[in-house]
C-alpha positions as CSV (number, residue, x, y, z in Angstrom):
1,M,113.1,76.3,89.0
2,A,115.1,78.3,91.6
3,V,115.9,80.9,89.1
4,A,112.3,81.2,88.0
5,V,111.1,81.7,91.5
6,L,113.8,84.3,92.2
7,R,112.8,86.1,89.1
8,Q,109.1,86.0,90.1
9,N,110.1,87.5,93.6
10,T,112.0,90.4,92.1
11,Q,109.0,91.1,89.9
12,W,106.9,91.4,93.0
13,Q,109.5,93.6,94.6
14,G,109.4,95.9,91.6
15,I,105.5,96.2,91.8
16,I,105.7,97.1,95.5
17,F,108.4,99.6,95.0
18,L,106.5,101.1,92.1
19,V,103.1,101.3,93.9
20,A,104.8,102.8,97.0
21,G,106.4,105.5,94.9
22,L,103.4,106.4,93.1
23,T,101.4,106.7,96.2
24,L,103.9,109.4,97.5
25,F,103.8,111.2,94.1
26,S,100.0,111.3,94.2
27,V,100.2,113.3,97.2
28,Q,102.8,115.5,95.6
29,D,100.4,116.2,92.7
30,V,97.8,117.6,95.2
31,I,100.3,120.0,96.6
32,V,101.7,121.0,93.3
33,K,98.2,121.8,91.9
34,E,97.4,123.8,95.1
35,I,100.5,126.1,94.8
36,S,100.6,126.3,91.0
37,T,98.6,129.5,91.1
38,I,101.3,131.2,93.3
39,Y,104.8,129.9,92.3
40,P,106.4,129.2,89.0
41,V,107.2,125.6,88.1
42,Q,111.0,126.3,87.9
43,Q,111.0,127.6,91.5
44,L,109.1,124.7,92.7
45,T,111.4,122.1,91.0
46,F,114.5,124.0,92.1
47,I,113.6,124.1,95.7
48,R,112.3,120.5,95.6
49,S,115.6,119.4,94.1
50,A,117.7,121.2,96.7
51,I,115.8,119.5,99.5
52,S,115.6,116.1,98.0
53,T,119.4,115.8,97.0
54,S,120.3,116.9,100.6
55,I,117.9,114.1,101.9
56,L,119.3,111.5,99.5
57,A,122.9,112.5,100.4
58,F,122.1,112.3,104.1
59,I,120.3,108.9,103.7
60,G,123.4,107.5,101.7
61,W,125.7,108.7,104.5
62,R,123.5,107.3,107.4
63,I,123.3,103.8,105.7
64,G,126.8,103.7,104.7
65,R,126.2,103.7,101.0
66,L,127.5,107.2,100.1
67,G,130.0,105.5,97.9
68,E,127.2,104.4,95.5
69,L,127.2,108.0,94.3
70,K,130.5,107.5,92.6
71,T,129.8,106.9,89.0
72,Q,131.6,106.5,85.6
73,R,128.4,107.1,83.7
74,I,127.5,110.7,84.7
75,G,126.5,111.5,81.1
76,I,123.7,108.9,81.3
77,H,122.6,110.2,84.6
78,I,122.3,113.7,83.1
79,L,120.5,112.4,80.1
80,R,117.9,110.6,82.3
81,G,117.5,113.7,84.5
82,V,117.0,115.9,81.4
83,L,114.2,113.5,80.1
84,L,112.6,113.5,83.6
85,I,112.8,117.5,83.7
86,F,110.9,117.6,80.4
87,S,108.5,114.8,81.6
88,F,107.5,116.2,85.1
89,T,107.5,119.9,83.9
90,S,105.1,119.1,81.1
91,Y,103.1,117.0,83.5
92,Y,103.0,119.8,86.2
93,L,101.9,122.3,83.5
94,A,99.1,120.0,82.5
95,V,98.0,119.5,86.1
96,A,97.9,123.2,86.6
97,A,95.4,123.7,83.7
98,M,93.2,120.5,83.9
99,P,91.3,118.5,86.6
100,L,93.8,116.3,88.3
101,A,92.2,112.9,87.3
102,E,91.9,113.9,83.6
103,A,95.6,115.0,83.5
104,V,96.6,111.8,85.1
105,A,94.5,109.7,82.7
106,I,96.0,111.2,79.7
107,Y,99.6,110.9,81.2
108,F,98.9,107.2,81.8
109,I,99.4,106.4,78.2
110,S,103.1,106.1,79.5
111,P,102.7,102.4,80.5
112,I,101.8,101.8,76.8
113,F,104.9,103.7,75.7
114,T,107.1,101.7,78.2
115,A,105.7,98.3,77.3
116,I,106.2,99.0,73.5
117,L,109.7,100.5,73.9
118,S,110.9,97.7,76.3
119,V,110.3,95.1,73.7
120,F,112.0,96.9,71.0
121,L,114.9,98.6,72.9
122,L,115.4,96.2,75.8
123,K,114.5,93.1,74.0
124,E,112.1,92.1,76.9
125,T,109.2,89.6,76.4
126,F,105.6,90.4,75.7
127,T,103.0,87.9,76.8
128,R,99.2,87.5,76.2
129,Q,98.7,89.0,79.8
130,H,100.6,92.0,78.8
131,G,98.6,92.5,75.7
132,I,95.3,92.2,77.5
133,A,96.4,94.6,80.3
134,L,97.7,97.2,77.9
135,T,94.6,97.0,75.8
136,L,92.3,97.3,78.6
137,G,94.4,100.1,80.1
138,F,94.5,102.1,76.9
139,G,90.8,101.5,76.2
140,G,89.9,102.5,79.8
141,T,91.8,105.8,79.3
142,L,90.0,106.5,76.0
143,V,86.6,105.8,77.7
144,M,87.4,108.3,80.3
145,L,88.8,111.0,78.0
146,R,86.0,110.5,75.3
147,P,88.3,111.7,72.4
148,G,86.9,114.8,70.7
149,V,85.8,116.5,74.0
150,S,88.4,116.9,76.7
151,V,91.4,116.1,74.6
152,I,90.9,119.5,72.8
153,E,92.3,121.1,75.8
154,P,95.9,122.1,74.8
155,A,97.3,121.0,78.1
156,A,96.5,117.4,77.1
157,L,99.4,117.5,74.6
158,L,101.7,118.3,77.6
159,A,100.4,115.3,79.3
160,I,101.3,113.2,76.3
161,V,104.8,114.6,75.9
162,A,105.3,113.9,79.7
163,A,104.3,110.3,79.2
164,L,106.7,109.8,76.3
165,M,109.6,111.5,78.1
166,Y,109.0,109.4,81.2
167,S,108.9,106.2,79.2
168,L,112.3,107.1,77.6
169,S,113.8,107.7,81.0
170,V,112.6,104.2,82.0
171,M,114.6,102.7,79.2
172,I,117.8,104.3,80.6
173,T,116.9,103.0,84.0
174,R,116.6,99.5,82.8
175,R,119.8,99.8,80.7
176,T,121.9,101.0,83.7
177,A,120.3,98.7,86.3
178,N,123.3,96.4,86.6
179,T,125.9,99.2,87.2
180,E,124.1,102.0,88.9
181,S,122.2,101.9,92.2
182,G,118.7,103.3,92.9
183,L,120.3,105.8,95.2
184,A,122.6,107.1,92.6
185,M,119.8,107.4,90.0
186,A,117.6,109.3,92.3
187,F,120.4,111.6,93.5
188,Y,121.6,112.6,90.1
189,T,118.2,113.0,88.7
190,M,117.4,115.5,91.4
191,L,120.8,117.1,91.0
192,T,120.2,117.7,87.3
193,Y,116.8,119.2,88.2
194,G,118.4,121.6,90.6
195,V,121.2,122.8,88.3
196,V,118.9,123.2,85.2
197,N,116.1,125.1,87.0
198,G,118.7,127.1,89.0
199,V,120.2,128.3,85.8
200,F,116.7,129.0,84.4
201,G,115.9,130.9,87.4
202,V,118.9,133.2,87.1
203,F,117.6,134.5,83.9
204,F,113.9,134.2,84.3
205,A,113.3,134.6,88.1
206,D,111.5,138.0,87.4
207,G,109.1,136.3,85.1
208,F,108.5,136.5,81.4
209,V,105.6,136.5,78.9
210,T,103.3,136.8,81.9
211,E,100.4,138.3,79.8
212,S,99.3,134.7,78.9
213,A,95.9,133.8,80.4
214,H,96.3,130.1,80.1
215,P,97.1,128.5,83.5
216,S,99.9,126.3,82.1
217,M,101.7,129.3,80.7
218,Q,101.2,131.2,83.9
219,F,102.7,128.4,85.8
220,L,105.7,128.4,83.4
221,T,106.3,132.1,83.2
222,R,105.3,133.6,86.6
223,A,108.0,135.4,88.6
224,W,109.6,133.7,91.6
225,V,108.0,134.5,94.9
226,M,109.3,134.3,98.5
227,P,107.4,131.3,100.2
228,T,105.2,131.9,103.2
229,P,106.1,129.8,106.3
230,I,103.2,127.4,105.5
231,D,104.2,127.1,101.9
232,A,107.8,126.5,103.0
233,L,106.6,123.3,104.7
234,L,104.8,122.3,101.6
235,F,108.0,122.7,99.7
236,L,109.8,120.6,102.3
237,A,107.1,117.9,101.9
238,I,107.6,117.9,98.1
239,G,111.4,117.6,98.5
240,A,111.0,114.6,100.9
241,I,108.5,113.0,98.6
242,A,110.7,113.5,95.6
243,A,113.7,111.9,97.4
244,I,111.9,108.9,98.5
245,G,109.6,108.6,95.5
246,F,112.3,108.8,92.8
247,Y,114.5,106.2,94.8
248,L,111.5,103.9,94.9
249,L,110.8,104.2,91.2
250,A,114.4,103.7,90.3
251,Q,114.6,100.6,92.3
252,A,111.3,99.2,90.8
253,Y,112.6,99.4,87.3
254,R,116.0,98.1,88.3
255,V,114.8,94.8,89.8
256,A,111.8,94.1,87.7
257,E,111.0,94.0,83.9
258,A,109.6,97.3,82.6
259,V,106.9,95.3,80.5
260,V,105.7,93.6,83.7
261,I,105.4,96.5,86.1
262,A,104.6,99.4,83.8
263,P,100.7,98.8,83.8
264,F,100.8,98.9,87.5
265,E,101.5,102.6,87.2
266,Y,97.7,102.9,86.7
267,V,97.3,102.8,90.4
268,M,98.1,106.6,90.5
269,L,94.9,107.1,88.5
270,L,92.9,105.8,91.3
271,F,94.5,108.3,93.8
272,S,93.9,111.1,91.4
273,I,90.2,110.4,91.5
274,I,90.1,110.1,95.2
275,W,92.2,113.3,95.8
276,G,90.3,115.1,93.1
277,F,87.0,114.5,95.0
278,V,88.6,115.1,98.5
279,F,90.2,118.5,97.7
280,W,88.2,119.9,94.7
281,R,84.9,118.0,94.9
282,D,85.6,116.6,91.3
283,V,83.1,113.7,91.0
284,P,83.8,111.1,88.5
285,D,81.1,110.4,85.9
286,L,80.0,107.2,84.5
287,F,82.6,107.2,81.8
288,M,85.3,107.8,84.4
289,G,84.0,104.9,86.4
290,I,84.0,102.4,83.5
291,G,87.4,103.5,82.4
292,V,88.8,103.0,85.9
293,V,87.3,99.5,86.1
294,M,88.9,98.6,82.8
295,I,92.3,99.9,83.9
296,V,92.2,98.0,87.2
297,V,91.1,94.7,85.6
298,G,93.9,95.2,83.1
299,G,96.4,95.7,85.8
300,L,95.3,92.6,87.6
301,T,95.8,90.4,84.6
302,L,99.6,91.0,85.0
303,L,99.8,89.6,88.6
304,P,102.9,87.3,88.3
305,L,101.9,83.7,87.4
306,K,103.5,80.6,88.7
307,P,106.7,79.6,86.9
308,G,105.9,77.6,83.7
309,R,102.3,78.8,83.3
310,R,103.2,81.7,81.0
311,R,102.8,81.4,77.3
312,W,105.2,83.7,75.5
313,L,103.8,85.4,72.5
314,V,106.9,87.4,71.6
315,R,110.4,86.4,72.7
316,R,113.5,88.2,71.8
317,S,116.9,86.8,72.7
318,G,119.2,89.2,74.7
């Protein structure tokens, strides 16, 4: 019984870490969308990485946990970082070309990917509650997107790629949870971001293929620009958000099962609707409202139950 209670507590911790991290990243999305018409995505991620790695190293030093950055699994960290580079770059390109709520809605097929992959790759359990939550979440997303209308936008494919790459990175996070700290995962992820985008910037800082009229391609190929003082503050904010947000997400998937907490990522969809209205006056229509209600109800079905009240539909031995 004590073990079951402890496990339930860690699941709640994971949910709290996840929601806190996604709240921060929802603010980052607003900033990224605002500056996507001025700066290229590589410059954005490079500067963000430089700031966030510095912040993470400072935090590690201040709390006396700098030793956690020592690792024997640098290759795994690099792989995770590369997956997240593909994920968030694709996501940013989608955000640049689509209404924020719409891009986030498509991206949030990622909990579906995560739940499915966690059963087959991590041998985690899948319950009736998980099935209901994922069905409602996916169904709600389809209601909002109304396939055949908005999904025609090419940037929608970028959001789907982003979702899959993110889910694969979650698998690595869970696999390394017992040996790598959340601080190390966040630090090496952002360090990989900085190195890859820094190399990219050496060759393409002057821009390339800039004749494209599509917002996503412009965001990808635009030449690097010296930030204004105001924009420099925005870059600083993005770096701080990335440092804290990646740490919170890494911690979430370290302490809790991916299949349990993944559907709670839908909370970011609610923020995208709120910020879309506040900053761009995007008003959700009836389909968006129905879809959000389905997603929220689905997430609530996954609230941890008391020990012994779960009925396992699928169980795989570890």
